[in-house]
C-alpha positions as CSV (number, residue, x, y, z in Angstrom):
1,M,-165.2,38.7,-93.3
2,A,-167.7,36.9,-91.1
3,A,-167.2,33.8,-93.2
4,I,-163.4,34.0,-92.9
5,S,-163.6,34.7,-89.2
6,A,-165.9,31.7,-88.6
7,L,-163.6,29.4,-90.6
8,L,-160.5,30.5,-88.7
9,M,-162.3,30.3,-85.4
10,W,-163.3,26.7,-86.2
11,G,-159.6,26.0,-87.1
12,V,-158.5,27.3,-83.7
13,V,-160.9,25.0,-82.0
14,I,-159.9,21.8,-83.8
15,F,-156.2,22.6,-84.2
16,P,-154.3,19.7,-82.5
17,I,-151.5,21.6,-80.6
18,D,-150.3,18.5,-78.9
19,Q,-149.5,16.8,-82.2
20,F,-146.9,19.6,-82.9
21,L,-145.9,20.4,-79.3
22,P,-146.6,17.6,-76.9
23,Q,-148.5,18.4,-73.7
24,A,-145.8,17.0,-71.4
25,T,-146.9,18.4,-68.1
26,S,-150.1,19.2,-66.1
27,A,-149.5,22.9,-67.0
28,S,-149.7,22.2,-70.7
29,L,-153.4,21.5,-70.9
30,E,-154.6,24.7,-69.1
31,I,-152.0,27.0,-70.8
32,D,-153.1,25.6,-74.2
33,F,-156.7,26.4,-73.2
34,I,-155.7,30.0,-72.4
35,F,-153.8,30.2,-75.8
36,K,-156.9,28.9,-77.7
37,F,-159.2,31.3,-75.8
38,M,-157.1,34.3,-76.9
39,A,-156.7,33.0,-80.5
40,F,-160.5,32.2,-80.8
41,F,-161.7,35.7,-79.8
42,S,-158.8,37.7,-81.3
43,T,-159.4,36.1,-84.8
44,P,-162.6,38.0,-85.7
45,I,-161.0,41.2,-84.3
46,L,-158.0,40.7,-86.5
47,V,-160.1,39.9,-89.6
48,F,-162.6,42.7,-89.2
49,V,-160.2,45.5,-88.2
50,N,-157.7,44.7,-91.0
51,G,-160.5,43.8,-93.4
52,Y,-162.1,47.2,-93.0
53,I,-158.7,49.0,-93.2
54,L,-158.1,47.3,-96.6
55,Y,-161.6,47.9,-97.7
56,F,-161.6,51.6,-96.8
57,A,-158.2,52.1,-98.4
58,W,-159.6,50.7,-101.6
59,R,-163.1,52.3,-101.4
60,Y,-162.1,55.8,-100.6
61,H,-158.7,56.2,-102.2
62,T,-158.2,59.3,-104.4
63,R,-159.3,58.7,-108.0
64,K,-158.6,60.5,-111.2
65,G,-160.5,63.7,-111.3
66,D,-161.1,63.9,-107.6
67,D,-160.5,67.2,-105.8
68,I,-157.5,66.5,-103.5
69,T,-158.6,69.4,-101.3
70,A,-162.1,68.0,-100.8
71,V,-163.2,67.3,-97.2
72,G,-164.3,63.8,-96.4
73,S,-167.6,62.7,-94.8
74,S,-168.5,64.7,-91.7
75,I,-170.2,61.7,-90.1
76,H,-168.7,60.9,-86.7
77,D,-169.6,59.8,-83.1
78,H,-171.6,56.7,-83.8
79,R,-172.2,56.1,-80.1
80,W,-173.5,52.5,-80.3
81,L,-170.7,51.4,-82.5
82,E,-168.1,53.0,-80.2
83,F,-169.9,51.5,-77.2
84,W,-169.7,47.9,-78.6
85,W,-166.2,48.1,-79.9
86,T,-165.1,49.2,-76.5
87,A,-167.3,46.9,-74.4
88,I,-166.7,43.6,-76.2
89,P,-162.8,43.8,-76.1
90,S,-163.1,45.0,-72.4
91,A,-165.2,42.1,-71.5
92,L,-162.8,39.7,-73.2
93,M,-159.9,41.2,-71.4
94,V,-161.6,40.9,-68.0
95,A,-162.5,37.2,-68.8
96,L,-158.9,36.6,-69.9
97,G,-157.6,38.2,-66.7
98,I,-159.9,36.1,-64.5
99,I,-158.9,32.8,-66.3
100,S,-155.2,33.7,-66.1
101,Y,-155.6,34.6,-62.4
102,L,-157.1,31.1,-61.8
103,V,-154.5,29.2,-63.8
104,M,-151.1,30.9,-63.6
105,P,-150.6,30.9,-59.8
106,K,-151.2,27.1,-59.9
107,Y,-147.8,26.7,-61.6
108,Y,-145.8,29.9,-60.8
109,L,-145.6,29.4,-57.1
110,A,-144.1,26.8,-54.7
111,S,-146.3,23.9,-53.7
112,A,-146.4,21.8,-50.6
113,A,-147.8,19.0,-52.6
114,S,-144.5,18.6,-54.5
115,V,-142.6,15.4,-53.8
116,A,-139.2,17.2,-54.2
117,T,-137.8,20.7,-54.7
118,I,-134.9,21.0,-57.3
119,E,-132.7,24.0,-57.6
120,A,-132.1,25.2,-61.2
121,I,-129.3,27.7,-61.6
122,G,-128.4,29.5,-64.8
123,H,-124.7,30.0,-65.5
124,T,-122.8,31.4,-68.5
125,F,-123.7,29.3,-70.5
126,Y,-125.1,26.1,-68.9
127,Y,-127.7,24.9,-66.5
128,E,-127.0,23.5,-63.0
129,F,-129.5,21.3,-61.2
130,R,-129.2,20.4,-57.5
131,Y,-131.2,17.5,-56.2
132,P,-132.0,16.7,-52.6
133,G,-129.9,13.5,-51.8
134,L,-127.1,14.3,-54.3
135,K,-124.0,16.0,-52.9
136,Q,-123.0,17.3,-56.3
137,S,-124.9,19.1,-59.0
138,V,-126.1,17.7,-62.3
139,L,-125.4,19.8,-65.3
140,N,-127.6,20.6,-68.3
141,D,-129.7,17.4,-68.1
142,M,-132.6,17.4,-65.6
143,H,-134.3,14.0,-64.8
144,L,-137.8,13.8,-63.4
145,P,-140.2,10.9,-62.7
146,V,-143.5,10.9,-64.6
147,G,-146.6,11.6,-62.6
148,K,-144.9,13.2,-59.6
149,Q,-145.3,16.9,-58.9
150,V,-142.0,18.8,-58.5
151,T,-141.1,22.4,-57.6
152,I,-138.2,24.0,-59.4
153,D,-136.5,26.9,-57.7
154,L,-134.9,29.1,-60.4
155,T,-132.1,31.6,-60.0
156,S,-128.9,32.7,-61.7
157,S,-125.4,32.8,-60.1
158,E,-121.7,32.9,-60.7
159,P,-118.7,32.4,-58.4
160,D,-118.5,36.2,-58.4
161,I,-122.1,37.3,-58.2
162,R,-121.2,40.6,-59.9
163,N,-120.7,38.6,-63.1
164,A,-124.1,36.9,-63.0
165,V,-126.7,37.8,-65.6
166,I,-130.4,37.1,-66.2
167,H,-131.0,33.8,-67.9
168,S,-134.3,32.1,-68.7
169,F,-135.8,28.6,-68.2
170,W,-138.2,27.7,-71.0
171,A,-139.4,24.2,-71.7
172,P,-141.8,24.5,-74.7
173,E,-143.4,21.2,-74.2
174,F,-144.0,22.1,-70.5
175,R,-145.6,25.5,-71.3
176,V,-143.6,27.1,-68.5
177,K,-141.1,30.0,-69.0
178,Q,-139.5,32.0,-66.2
179,D,-136.5,34.3,-65.9
180,M,-133.6,33.2,-63.8
181,I,-132.6,36.3,-61.9
182,P,-129.4,36.8,-59.8
183,G,-130.2,37.2,-56.1
184,M,-133.8,36.0,-56.5
185,I,-135.3,32.5,-56.2
186,V,-138.4,32.1,-58.3
187,P,-140.4,28.8,-57.9
188,I,-142.4,27.0,-60.5
189,H,-144.1,23.6,-60.2
190,F,-145.7,21.1,-62.5
191,T,-146.4,17.4,-62.8
192,P,-144.7,15.6,-65.8
193,R,-147.3,13.5,-67.7
194,E,-145.5,12.2,-70.8
195,I,-142.3,10.1,-70.8
196,G,-139.7,11.6,-73.2
197,T,-136.8,14.0,-73.7
198,Y,-137.7,17.6,-74.0
199,R,-135.8,20.9,-74.5
200,I,-134.7,23.6,-72.1
201,I,-134.0,26.8,-73.9
202,C,-132.6,30.1,-72.6
203,T,-134.9,32.9,-74.0
204,E,-133.1,35.8,-72.3
205,F,-130.1,37.1,-74.2
206,C,-127.3,36.5,-71.7
207,G,-124.1,37.0,-73.6
208,I,-122.1,35.7,-76.5
209,G,-122.8,32.1,-75.7
210,H,-126.6,32.6,-75.4
211,S,-127.4,30.5,-78.5
212,D,-125.5,27.5,-77.1
213,M,-127.3,27.6,-73.7
214,V,-129.6,24.6,-74.1
215,G,-130.4,21.7,-71.8
216,K,-132.7,18.7,-71.6
217,V,-135.5,17.4,-69.4
218,I,-135.7,13.6,-69.3
219,I,-139.1,12.4,-68.1
220,E,-139.0,8.7,-67.2
221,S,-140.7,6.1,-65.2
222,Q,-140.2,6.0,-61.4
223,A,-138.1,2.8,-61.8
224,D,-135.9,4.4,-64.5
225,F,-135.5,7.6,-62.4
226,D,-134.5,5.6,-59.4
227,R,-131.8,3.7,-61.4
228,W,-130.5,7.1,-62.8
229,F,-130.5,8.6,-59.2
230,A,-128.6,5.5,-57.8
231,A,-126.1,5.7,-60.7
232,Q,-125.5,9.4,-59.9
233,Q,-124.9,8.6,-56.3
234,R,-122.3,5.9,-57.3
235,L,-120.6,8.3,-59.7
236,Q,-120.4,11.1,-57.1
237,A,-119.0,8.7,-54.5
238,A,-116.2,7.9,-57.0
239,A,-115.7,11.6,-57.9
240,G,-112.6,11.9,-55.7
241,I,-110.7,9.4,-57.9
242,P,-108.5,11.4,-60.3
243,M,-109.6,11.3,-63.9
244,E,-107.1,9.3,-66.1
245,V,-106.5,11.5,-69.1
246,P,-104.6,9.7,-71.8
247,L,-102.5,12.7,-72.9
248,A,-100.1,10.6,-75.0
249,K,-103.0,9.3,-77.1
250,G,-104.4,12.8,-77.9
251,N,-105.5,13.3,-81.6
252,S,-105.1,16.9,-82.7
253,A,-107.5,16.5,-85.7
254,A,-110.2,15.2,-83.4
255,G,-109.4,18.0,-80.9
256,G,-109.8,20.6,-83.6
257,R,-113.3,19.4,-84.4
258,L,-114.2,19.3,-80.7
259,F,-112.7,22.8,-80.3
260,A,-114.9,24.1,-83.1
261,E,-118.0,22.5,-81.6
262,R,-117.5,23.3,-77.8
263,C,-115.0,26.0,-77.4
264,T,-115.3,28.7,-80.0
265,V,-118.1,30.5,-78.1
266,C,-115.6,31.7,-75.6
267,H,-112.2,31.2,-77.2
268,G,-110.5,31.9,-80.6
269,T,-107.3,30.5,-82.0
270,G,-105.6,33.9,-82.3
271,S,-103.2,35.6,-79.8
272,F,-103.9,36.0,-76.1
273,S,-105.3,39.5,-76.6
274,Q,-107.9,38.4,-79.2
275,R,-110.5,37.7,-76.5
276,K,-114.1,36.6,-76.9
277,V,-115.1,35.7,-73.4
278,G,-111.8,34.1,-72.6
279,P,-108.4,34.8,-74.2
280,G,-107.2,33.6,-77.6
281,L,-105.5,30.2,-77.3
282,G,-103.4,30.2,-80.5
283,N,-100.1,30.5,-78.6
284,L,-101.1,28.9,-75.3
285,F,-98.0,26.8,-75.1
286,H,-95.6,29.2,-76.8
287,D,-96.4,32.7,-75.5
288,P,-93.4,34.3,-73.6
289,A,-95.7,37.2,-72.6
290,H,-98.0,34.8,-70.8
291,P,-95.9,31.9,-69.6
292,T,-98.5,30.8,-66.9
293,L,-102.1,29.8,-67.1
294,V,-105.0,31.5,-65.3
295,T,-104.4,29.1,-62.4
296,G,-100.9,30.5,-62.1
297,K,-99.4,27.1,-63.2
298,P,-97.0,26.8,-66.1
299,A,-98.4,26.3,-69.6
300,N,-97.8,22.5,-69.9
301,A,-100.0,19.7,-71.1
302,A,-100.9,18.3,-67.7
303,D,-101.9,21.7,-66.2
304,V,-104.0,22.6,-69.3
305,A,-105.7,19.2,-68.9
306,D,-106.3,20.0,-65.3
307,I,-108.2,23.2,-66.2
308,L,-110.3,21.3,-68.8
309,E,-111.1,18.7,-66.2
310,H,-111.8,20.9,-63.2
311,G,-112.5,24.3,-64.7
312,A,-111.2,27.6,-63.3
313,S,-112.5,31.0,-62.1
314,G,-110.7,34.3,-62.1
315,D,-110.6,37.9,-63.4
316,M,-111.6,36.8,-66.9
317,G,-114.6,34.8,-65.7
318,T,-115.4,31.2,-65.1
319,M,-114.2,28.3,-67.2
320,P,-116.8,25.4,-66.8
321,N,-115.4,22.0,-65.9
322,A,-115.5,18.8,-67.9
323,Q,-118.9,17.8,-66.7
324,A,-120.4,21.1,-67.8
325,N,-118.7,20.9,-71.2
326,R,-119.6,17.2,-71.5
327,L,-115.9,16.2,-72.0
328,T,-114.5,12.7,-71.6
329,P,-110.9,12.0,-70.7
330,K,-110.2,11.2,-74.4
331,D,-111.8,14.5,-75.4
332,I,-109.5,16.4,-73.0
333,A,-106.5,14.6,-74.4
334,D,-107.6,15.5,-78.0
335,L,-108.1,19.1,-77.1
336,V,-104.7,19.4,-75.4
337,A,-103.1,17.8,-78.6
338,Y,-104.9,20.4,-80.8
339,L,-103.8,23.3,-78.6
340,Q,-100.2,22.1,-78.7
341,S,-100.4,22.0,-82.5
342,L,-101.3,25.7,-82.7
343,H,-98.5,28.3,-82.9
């Protein structure tokens, strides 16, 4: 068991975590050190405790001819053994507590050294990012410049706060994970150190669309970030121009594929009453019991396209807009064509 422990402890020391999970931020290096610290010292505890359990189970099991009423050894209270198996884990826990106290507050608090503070808001089921200098939010994709410390203010919200739930912000390559809690703003901060595109994953079960709640963090050079930021400003300046949706060119087959990919988390193709998050859309254009949409407008192609473009909010919840659902004008036309084909 000592040999197995030594071999595994050596493996912990040399294991290249960054080759499997890039150390993309300043937090990654110190969080990985804490992880290796725990793994290094817990390895012999794991090996010896389970090794002795297996050994004793084999060594002292009842054998043929043994008296099943026999009393086992009366040896107990080995004071030095009990002292050391209490003292060593206690010392390790104290050391781990001190290291964690020195490291964790460096990233799980706001910092005056940050060049910018970005708001990250969890919705059902997408992420919203608000940047200083941008009038409108950016959805699902967060852009950051490499080498610049930023603070992220995390929370969860809905148009009706009573419908808000706890989400989570986890970027594995950043080694930071924090719940997004309605009514609370929880800051984290870090400095991106490697250019690339990384995942944001919700690790708090937040409803039927939880598995689809993913985003991206794009770490780029300062010049590339500046170009992206300027492009966002230009797009937002033109946001008041109505979207030209080519309804006449909608393709129902393409819309069906898109519906299966983007819409089935919240909607089915059955009747109105067959709800998931929102109602079934199988008879959207042909339902005499529900002749109007959630916006109160008639169920025609133009008004359905308007909901897909701008979203809607009502008693049934919130329908994200085209930006949140990553829909182009052609996508909207294809979806409308598909919904019209259902009956």
